[in-house]
C-alpha angles and dihedrals in degrees: 000000000000090000095068096060090046092051092047090050091051092049090050092048092050091048093053090049091052093050093051092050094057110100116242110256092206091062099056112005134078119231097189138009122249106242103205127083115250117217111249093228090061096057118094100170145349139202140182122247119246118285088236091066117105092226122049111226145160117224119212116202116208132208088263089056093250115151118215123191110219137185107250089208092065111106095225091051091052090047092052091048091053092050093044091052089057092056123094109277129218136190104212099070102060114143110268129213092024126116092207123109110255113226104186139354117207135207113244 
């Protein structure tokens, strides 16, 4: 009879460990896409969300440090990315505190 409480305790302990190892979706994933077009001259950088996220997204960062989740399949988003890739790049403005993989950092 003492085996059952020990087994239940181990199952509970393993469950708690699994929950704490799951990355927080709010830190690095987009829940919804932003629907409005962002002016190209307001964008200072962009990055792609983590491949572990359920929804693939590009995040544009504006001069006011606002982060907008965008659908990478949208034509205007692809067009902006092409133009942004042609700008002069830098290495000191990568997004900080984000687990996502930065794609490109742009000079202002």
